[in-house]
PDB file of N, CA, C and O in Angstrom:
ATOM      1  N   MET A   1      12.928  -2.469  27.036  1.00  0.00           N
ATOM      2  CA  MET A   1      12.465  -3.371  26.006  1.00  0.00           C
ATOM      3  C   MET A   1      11.901  -2.559  24.849  1.00  0.00           C
ATOM      4  O   MET A   1      11.249  -1.535  25.052  1.00  0.00           O
ATOM      5  N   TYR A   2      12.156  -3.020  23.655  1.00  0.00           N
ATOM      6  CA  TYR A   2      11.683  -2.345  22.463  1.00  0.00           C
ATOM      7  C   TYR A   2      10.326  -2.886  22.036  1.00  0.00           C
ATOM      8  O   TYR A   2      10.042  -4.075  22.176  1.00  0.00           O
ATOM      9  N   SER A   3       9.516  -2.012  21.525  1.00  0.00           N
ATOM     10  CA  SER A   3       8.241  -2.467  20.955  1.00  0.00           C
ATOM     11  C   SER A   3       8.208  -2.062  19.478  1.00  0.00           C
ATOM     12  O   SER A   3       8.744  -1.022  19.094  1.00  0.00           O
ATOM     13  N   THR A   4       7.586  -2.879  18.684  1.00  0.00           N
ATOM     14  CA  THR A   4       7.495  -2.616  17.255  1.00  0.00           C
ATOM     15  C   THR A   4       6.249  -1.800  16.976  1.00  0.00           C
ATOM     16  O   THR A   4       5.159  -2.127  17.446  1.00  0.00           O
ATOM     17  N   LEU A   5       6.417  -0.741  16.211  1.00  0.00           N
ATOM     18  CA  LEU A   5       5.270   0.076  15.841  1.00  0.00           C
ATOM     19  C   LEU A   5       4.536  -0.572  14.686  1.00  0.00           C
ATOM     20  O   LEU A   5       5.155  -1.118  13.773  1.00  0.00           O
ATOM     21  N   ARG A   6       3.234  -0.512  14.728  1.00  0.00           N
ATOM     22  CA  ARG A   6       2.421  -1.031  13.646  1.00  0.00           C
ATOM     23  C   ARG A   6       2.163   0.079  12.637  1.00  0.00           C
ATOM     24  O   ARG A   6       2.014   1.241  13.016  1.00  0.00           O
ATOM     25  N   PRO A   7       2.109  -0.268  11.358  1.00  0.00           N
ATOM     26  CA  PRO A   7       1.796   0.748  10.345  1.00  0.00           C
ATOM     27  C   PRO A   7       0.412   1.347  10.585  1.00  0.00           C
ATOM     28  O   PRO A   7      -0.503   0.666  11.048  1.00  0.00           O
ATOM     29  N   ALA A   8       0.279   2.618  10.265  1.00  0.00           N
ATOM     30  CA  ALA A   8      -0.999   3.301  10.474  1.00  0.00           C
ATOM     31  C   ALA A   8      -2.054   2.882   9.463  1.00  0.00           C
ATOM     32  O   ALA A   8      -3.248   2.961   9.751  1.00  0.00           O
ATOM     33  N   GLY A   9      -1.643   2.443   8.302  1.00  0.00           N
ATOM     34  CA  GLY A   9      -2.585   2.063   7.248  1.00  0.00           C
ATOM     35  C   GLY A   9      -2.061   0.866   6.493  1.00  0.00           C
ATOM     36  O   GLY A   9      -1.030   0.294   6.848  1.00  0.00           O
ATOM     37  N   PRO A  10      -2.768   0.491   5.460  1.00  0.00           N
ATOM     38  CA  PRO A  10      -2.306  -0.663   4.678  1.00  0.00           C
ATOM     39  C   PRO A  10      -1.009  -0.352   3.945  1.00  0.00           C
ATOM     40  O   PRO A  10      -0.752   0.789   3.562  1.00  0.00           O
ATOM     41  N   ALA A  11      -0.210  -1.373   3.762  1.00  0.00           N
ATOM     42  CA  ALA A  11       1.061  -1.202   3.057  1.00  0.00           C
ATOM     43  C   ALA A  11       0.805  -0.943   1.579  1.00  0.00           C
ATOM     44  O   ALA A  11      -0.148  -1.461   0.998  1.00  0.00           O
ATOM     45  N   ARG A  12       1.657  -0.150   0.996  1.00  0.00           N
ATOM     46  CA  ARG A  12       1.561   0.105  -0.448  1.00  0.00           C
ATOM     47  C   ARG A  12       2.099  -1.092  -1.197  1.00  0.00           C
ATOM     48  O   ARG A  12       2.975  -1.800  -0.700  1.00  0.00           O
ATOM     49  N   PRO A  13       1.580  -1.322  -2.394  1.00  0.00           N
ATOM     50  CA  PRO A  13       2.104  -2.431  -3.201  1.00  0.00           C
ATOM     51  C   PRO A  13       3.490  -2.087  -3.744  1.00  0.00           C
ATOM     52  O   PRO A  13       3.864  -0.918  -3.836  1.00  0.00           O
ATOM     53  N   SER A  14       4.227  -3.107  -4.093  1.00  0.00           N
ATOM     54  CA  SER A  14       5.513  -2.874  -4.751  1.00  0.00           C
ATOM     55  C   SER A  14       5.237  -2.360  -6.162  1.00  0.00           C
ATOM     56  O   SER A  14       4.105  -2.420  -6.643  1.00  0.00           O
ATOM     57  N   ALA A  15       6.274  -1.860  -6.814  1.00  0.00           N
ATOM     58  CA  ALA A  15       6.105  -1.381  -8.185  1.00  0.00           C
ATOM     59  C   ALA A  15       5.654  -2.525  -9.092  1.00  0.00           C
ATOM     60  O   ALA A  15       4.823  -2.324  -9.978  1.00  0.00           O
ATOM     61  N   ALA A  16       6.195  -3.716  -8.877  1.00  0.00           N
ATOM     62  CA  ALA A  16       5.811  -4.868  -9.701  1.00  0.00           C
ATOM     63  C   ALA A  16       4.347  -5.247  -9.469  1.00  0.00           C
ATOM     64  O   ALA A  16       3.635  -5.583 -10.416  1.00  0.00           O
ATOM     65  N   GLU A  17       3.898  -5.194  -8.218  1.00  0.00           N
ATOM     66  CA  GLU A  17       2.495  -5.511  -7.917  1.00  0.00           C
ATOM     67  C   GLU A  17       1.550  -4.484  -8.531  1.00  0.00           C
ATOM     68  O   GLU A  17       0.518  -4.840  -9.100  1.00  0.00           O
ATOM     69  N   ALA A  18       1.907  -3.219  -8.412  1.00  0.00           N
ATOM     70  CA  ALA A  18       1.074  -2.164  -9.003  1.00  0.00           C
ATOM     71  C   ALA A  18       1.044  -2.294 -10.518  1.00  0.00           C
ATOM     72  O   ALA A  18      -0.005  -2.107 -11.135  1.00  0.00           O
ATOM     73  N   ASN A  19       2.180  -2.612 -11.121  1.00  0.00           N
ATOM     74  CA  ASN A  19       2.248  -2.790 -12.565  1.00  0.00           C
ATOM     75  C   ASN A  19       1.357  -3.954 -12.994  1.00  0.00           C
ATOM     76  O   ASN A  19       0.648  -3.853 -13.995  1.00  0.00           O
ATOM     77  N   GLU A  20       1.387  -5.046 -12.253  1.00  0.00           N
ATOM     78  CA  GLU A  20       0.539  -6.195 -12.575  1.00  0.00           C
ATOM     79  C   GLU A  20      -0.944  -5.826 -12.455  1.00  0.00           C
ATOM     80  O   GLU A  20      -1.758  -6.256 -13.273  1.00  0.00           O
ATOM     81  N   ALA A  21      -1.293  -5.035 -11.444  1.00  0.00           N
ATOM     82  CA  ALA A  21      -2.683  -4.599 -11.285  1.00  0.00           C
ATOM     83  C   ALA A  21      -3.121  -3.711 -12.450  1.00  0.00           C
ATOM     84  O   ALA A  21      -4.259  -3.806 -12.909  1.00  0.00           O
ATOM     85  N   ILE A  22      -2.224  -2.854 -12.927  1.00  0.00           N
ATOM     86  CA  ILE A  22      -2.527  -2.004 -14.081  1.00  0.00           C
ATOM     87  C   ILE A  22      -2.761  -2.876 -15.313  1.00  0.00           C
ATOM     88  O   ILE A  22      -3.724  -2.669 -16.052  1.00  0.00           O
ATOM     89  N   ARG A  23      -1.886  -3.843 -15.530  1.00  0.00           N
ATOM     90  CA  ARG A  23      -2.044  -4.744 -16.682  1.00  0.00           C
ATOM     91  C   ARG A  23      -3.382  -5.481 -16.616  1.00  0.00           C
ATOM     92  O   ARG A  23      -4.088  -5.598 -17.618  1.00  0.00           O
ATOM     93  N   HIS A  24      -3.718  -5.974 -15.429  1.00  0.00           N
ATOM     94  CA  HIS A  24      -4.979  -6.697 -15.258  1.00  0.00           C
ATOM     95  C   HIS A  24      -6.174  -5.783 -15.550  1.00  0.00           C
ATOM     96  O   HIS A  24      -7.128  -6.186 -16.216  1.00  0.00           O
ATOM     97  N   LEU A  25      -6.109  -4.565 -15.048  1.00  0.00           N
ATOM     98  CA  LEU A  25      -7.186  -3.604 -15.273  1.00  0.00           C
ATOM     99  C   LEU A  25      -7.383  -3.349 -16.767  1.00  0.00           C
ATOM    100  O   LEU A  25      -8.511  -3.345 -17.260  1.00  0.00           O
ATOM    101  N   VAL A  26      -6.285  -3.138 -17.476  1.00  0.00           N
ATOM    102  CA  VAL A  26      -6.361  -2.841 -18.905  1.00  0.00           C
ATOM    103  C   VAL A  26      -6.858  -4.054 -19.695  1.00  0.00           C
ATOM    104  O   VAL A  26      -7.658  -3.909 -20.620  1.00  0.00           O
ATOM    105  N   GLU A  27      -6.389  -5.237 -19.335  1.00  0.00           N
ATOM    106  CA  GLU A  27      -6.745  -6.442 -20.073  1.00  0.00           C
ATOM    107  C   GLU A  27      -8.175  -6.905 -19.824  1.00  0.00           C
ATOM    108  O   GLU A  27      -8.750  -7.598 -20.664  1.00  0.00           O
ATOM    109  N   THR A  28      -8.758  -6.535 -18.691  1.00  0.00           N
ATOM    110  CA  THR A  28     -10.091  -7.045 -18.344  1.00  0.00           C
ATOM    111  C   THR A  28     -11.190  -5.991 -18.403  1.00  0.00           C
ATOM    112  O   THR A  28     -12.293  -6.220 -17.907  1.00  0.00           O
ATOM    113  N   ARG A  29     -10.902  -4.852 -18.998  1.00  0.00           N
ATOM    114  CA  ARG A  29     -11.943  -3.815 -19.077  1.00  0.00           C
ATOM    115  C   ARG A  29     -13.113  -4.298 -19.934  1.00  0.00           C
ATOM    116  O   ARG A  29     -12.948  -5.142 -20.815  1.00  0.00           O
ATOM    117  N   VAL A  30     -14.272  -3.758 -19.663  1.00  0.00           N
ATOM    118  CA  VAL A  30     -15.503  -4.191 -20.310  1.00  0.00           C
ATOM    119  C   VAL A  30     -16.015  -3.099 -21.250  1.00  0.00           C
ATOM    120  O   VAL A  30     -15.918  -1.910 -20.945  1.00  0.00           O
ATOM    121  N   ASP A  31     -16.549  -3.504 -22.368  1.00  0.00           N
ATOM    122  CA  ASP A  31     -17.190  -2.579 -23.314  1.00  0.00           C
ATOM    123  C   ASP A  31     -16.279  -1.457 -23.794  1.00  0.00           C
ATOM    124  O   ASP A  31     -16.752  -0.361 -24.095  1.00  0.00           O
ATOM    125  N   ASP A  32     -15.001  -1.716 -23.866  1.00  0.00           N
ATOM    126  CA  ASP A  32     -14.031  -0.708 -24.296  1.00  0.00           C
ATOM    127  C   ASP A  32     -14.133   0.597 -23.509  1.00  0.00           C
ATOM    128  O   ASP A  32     -13.743   1.657 -23.998  1.00  0.00           O
ATOM    129  N   GLU A  33     -14.652   0.513 -22.303  1.00  0.00           N
ATOM    130  CA  GLU A  33     -14.762   1.691 -21.440  1.00  0.00           C
ATOM    131  C   GLU A  33     -13.463   1.827 -20.647  1.00  0.00           C
ATOM    132  O   GLU A  33     -13.013   0.868 -20.021  1.00  0.00           O
ATOM    133  N   TRP A  34     -12.864   3.013 -20.674  1.00  0.00           N
ATOM    134  CA  TRP A  34     -11.594   3.227 -19.992  1.00  0.00           C
ATOM    135  C   TRP A  34     -11.846   3.564 -18.521  1.00  0.00           C
ATOM    136  O   TRP A  34     -12.524   4.548 -18.222  1.00  0.00           O
ATOM    137  N   PRO A  35     -11.303   2.749 -17.590  1.00  0.00           N
ATOM    138  CA  PRO A  35     -11.499   2.970 -16.145  1.00  0.00           C
ATOM    139  C   PRO A  35     -10.522   4.022 -15.612  1.00  0.00           C
ATOM    140  O   PRO A  35      -9.572   3.689 -14.903  1.00  0.00           O
ATOM    141  N   SER A  36     -10.754   5.267 -15.951  1.00  0.00           N
ATOM    142  CA  SER A  36      -9.765   6.315 -15.675  1.00  0.00           C
ATOM    143  C   SER A  36      -9.449   6.492 -14.192  1.00  0.00           C
ATOM    144  O   SER A  36      -8.283   6.663 -13.836  1.00  0.00           O
ATOM    145  N   GLU A  37     -10.449   6.457 -13.324  1.00  0.00           N
ATOM    146  CA  GLU A  37     -10.185   6.665 -11.896  1.00  0.00           C
ATOM    147  C   GLU A  37      -9.330   5.535 -11.326  1.00  0.00           C
ATOM    148  O   GLU A  37      -8.373   5.787 -10.594  1.00  0.00           O
ATOM    149  N   ALA A  38      -9.669   4.312 -11.653  1.00  0.00           N
ATOM    150  CA  ALA A  38      -8.897   3.166 -11.167  1.00  0.00           C
ATOM    151  C   ALA A  38      -7.484   3.197 -11.736  1.00  0.00           C
ATOM    152  O   ALA A  38      -6.517   2.915 -11.029  1.00  0.00           O
ATOM    153  N   TYR A  39      -7.369   3.543 -13.017  1.00  0.00           N
ATOM    154  CA  TYR A  39      -6.051   3.612 -13.660  1.00  0.00           C
ATOM    155  C   TYR A  39      -5.191   4.686 -12.990  1.00  0.00           C
ATOM    156  O   TYR A  39      -4.020   4.442 -12.701  1.00  0.00           O
ATOM    157  N   GLU A  40      -5.751   5.858 -12.744  1.00  0.00           N
ATOM    158  CA  GLU A  40      -4.999   6.936 -12.093  1.00  0.00           C
ATOM    159  C   GLU A  40      -4.532   6.523 -10.703  1.00  0.00           C
ATOM    160  O   GLU A  40      -3.391   6.789 -10.324  1.00  0.00           O
ATOM    161  N   PHE A  41      -5.415   5.869  -9.939  1.00  0.00           N
ATOM    162  CA  PHE A  41      -5.051   5.416  -8.598  1.00  0.00           C
ATOM    163  C   PHE A  41      -3.882   4.436  -8.665  1.00  0.00           C
ATOM    164  O   PHE A  41      -2.904   4.576  -7.930  1.00  0.00           O
ATOM    165  N   LEU A  42      -3.989   3.441  -9.549  1.00  0.00           N
ATOM    166  CA  LEU A  42      -2.926   2.442  -9.662  1.00  0.00           C
ATOM    167  C   LEU A  42      -1.633   3.061 -10.180  1.00  0.00           C
ATOM    168  O   LEU A  42      -0.545   2.672  -9.755  1.00  0.00           O
ATOM    169  N   LEU A  43      -1.744   4.009 -11.085  1.00  0.00           N
ATOM    170  CA  LEU A  43      -0.558   4.684 -11.600  1.00  0.00           C
ATOM    171  C   LEU A  43       0.153   5.463 -10.490  1.00  0.00           C
ATOM    172  O   LEU A  43       1.382   5.471 -10.428  1.00  0.00           O
ATOM    173  N   GLU A  44      -0.607   6.108  -9.624  1.00  0.00           N
ATOM    174  CA  GLU A  44      -0.015   6.816  -8.486  1.00  0.00           C
ATOM    175  C   GLU A  44       0.672   5.839  -7.531  1.00  0.00           C
ATOM    176  O   GLU A  44       1.750   6.130  -7.012  1.00  0.00           O
ATOM    177  N   GLU A  45       0.050   4.684  -7.300  1.00  0.00           N
ATOM    178  CA  GLU A  45       0.653   3.663  -6.443  1.00  0.00           C
ATOM    179  C   GLU A  45       1.961   3.168  -7.062  1.00  0.00           C
ATOM    180  O   GLU A  45       2.961   3.004  -6.363  1.00  0.00           O
ATOM    181  N   TRP A  46       1.949   2.933  -8.378  1.00  0.00           N
ATOM    182  CA  TRP A  46       3.151   2.479  -9.068  1.00  0.00           C
ATOM    183  C   TRP A  46       4.263   3.523  -8.970  1.00  0.00           C
ATOM    184  O   TRP A  46       5.417   3.185  -8.706  1.00  0.00           O
ATOM    185  N   ALA A  47       3.912   4.788  -9.183  1.00  0.00           N
ATOM    186  CA  ALA A  47       4.906   5.865  -9.130  1.00  0.00           C
ATOM    187  C   ALA A  47       5.522   5.978  -7.736  1.00  0.00           C
ATOM    188  O   ALA A  47       6.735   6.143  -7.604  1.00  0.00           O
ATOM    189  N   ALA A  48       4.697   5.890  -6.704  1.00  0.00           N
ATOM    190  CA  ALA A  48       5.204   5.969  -5.334  1.00  0.00           C
ATOM    191  C   ALA A  48       6.134   4.793  -5.041  1.00  0.00           C
ATOM    192  O   ALA A  48       7.190   4.968  -4.433  1.00  0.00           O
ATOM    193  N   ALA A  49       5.739   3.600  -5.473  1.00  0.00           N
ATOM    194  CA  ALA A  49       6.575   2.420  -5.248  1.00  0.00           C
ATOM    195  C   ALA A  49       7.879   2.520  -6.032  1.00  0.00           C
ATOM    196  O   ALA A  49       8.929   2.104  -5.543  1.00  0.00           O
ATOM    197  N   SER A  50       7.821   3.066  -7.234  1.00  0.00           N
ATOM    198  CA  SER A  50       9.025   3.221  -8.048  1.00  0.00           C
ATOM    199  C   SER A  50       9.995   4.200  -7.393  1.00  0.00           C
ATOM    200  O   SER A  50      11.204   3.968  -7.377  1.00  0.00           O
ATOM    201  N   ARG A  51       9.460   5.292  -6.855  1.00  0.00           N
ATOM    202  CA  ARG A  51      10.323   6.262  -6.160  1.00  0.00           C
ATOM    203  C   ARG A  51      10.982   5.611  -4.955  1.00  0.00           C
ATOM    204  O   ARG A  51      12.160   5.849  -4.691  1.00  0.00           O
ATOM    205  N   THR A  52      10.234   4.793  -4.222  1.00  0.00           N
ATOM    206  CA  THR A  52      10.782   4.106  -3.055  1.00  0.00           C
ATOM    207  C   THR A  52      11.879   3.144  -3.480  1.00  0.00           C
ATOM    208  O   THR A  52      12.928   3.077  -2.839  1.00  0.00           O
ATOM    209  N   ASP A  53      11.647   2.395  -4.560  1.00  0.00           N
ATOM    210  CA  ASP A  53      12.655   1.459  -5.064  1.00  0.00           C
ATOM    211  C   ASP A  53      13.934   2.191  -5.442  1.00  0.00           C
ATOM    212  O   ASP A  53      15.027   1.739  -5.100  1.00  0.00           O
ATOM    213  N   VAL A  54      13.814   3.307  -6.139  1.00  0.00           N
ATOM    214  CA  VAL A  54      14.985   4.078  -6.564  1.00  0.00           C
ATOM    215  C   VAL A  54      15.718   4.632  -5.351  1.00  0.00           C
ATOM    216  O   VAL A  54      16.948   4.604  -5.310  1.00  0.00           O
ATOM    217  N   ALA A  55      14.992   5.128  -4.373  1.00  0.00           N
ATOM    218  CA  ALA A  55      15.614   5.683  -3.173  1.00  0.00           C
ATOM    219  C   ALA A  55      16.362   4.597  -2.395  1.00  0.00           C
ATOM    220  O   ALA A  55      17.440   4.851  -1.859  1.00  0.00           O
ATOM    221  N   GLU A  56      15.801   3.404  -2.334  1.00  0.00           N
ATOM    222  CA  GLU A  56      16.452   2.304  -1.624  1.00  0.00           C
ATOM    223  C   GLU A  56      17.742   1.887  -2.329  1.00  0.00           C
ATOM    224  O   GLU A  56      18.746   1.607  -1.674  1.00  0.00           O
ATOM    225  N   VAL A  57      17.717   1.844  -3.657  1.00  0.00           N
ATOM    226  CA  VAL A  57      18.917   1.489  -4.419  1.00  0.00           C
ATOM    227  C   VAL A  57      19.986   2.558  -4.239  1.00  0.00           C
ATOM    228  O   VAL A  57      21.161   2.240  -4.054  1.00  0.00           O
ATOM    229  N   ALA A  58      19.588   3.814  -4.293  1.00  0.00           N
ATOM    230  CA  ALA A  58      20.549   4.920  -4.131  1.00  0.00           C
ATOM    231  C   ALA A  58      21.173   4.904  -2.739  1.00  0.00           C
ATOM    232  O   ALA A  58      22.366   5.169  -2.589  1.00  0.00           O
ATOM    233  N   ALA A  59      20.368   4.594  -1.720  1.00  0.00           N
ATOM    234  CA  ALA A  59      20.864   4.581  -0.350  1.00  0.00           C
ATOM    235  C   ALA A  59      21.834   3.415  -0.124  1.00  0.00           C
ATOM    236  O   ALA A  59      22.726   3.501   0.720  1.00  0.00           O
ATOM    237  N   ALA A  60      21.660   2.345  -0.867  1.00  0.00           N
ATOM    238  CA  ALA A  60      22.506   1.167  -0.700  1.00  0.00           C
ATOM    239  C   ALA A  60      23.881   1.343  -1.352  1.00  0.00           C
ATOM    240  O   ALA A  60      24.796   0.564  -1.083  1.00  0.00           O
ATOM    241  N   GLN A  61      24.028   2.341  -2.189  1.00  0.00           N
ATOM    242  CA  GLN A  61      25.313   2.510  -2.895  1.00  0.00           C
ATOM    243  C   GLN A  61      26.247   3.402  -2.175  1.00  0.00           C
ATOM    244  O   GLN A  61      27.361   3.637  -2.643  1.00  0.00           O
TER     245      GLN A  61
END
């Protein structure tokens, strides 16, 4: 019998979800203060998701 493995950590967001989070962060910032740490984190998440999307498309062809 097969058993399904559970992910070790939380799933990464899709590129679209990460992009939406970046937009929300930029649109809701306070006092014109740039949230650099949060932006960098979300940008890294977006980049990782984008690489995964590209790899999946390439593998399907």
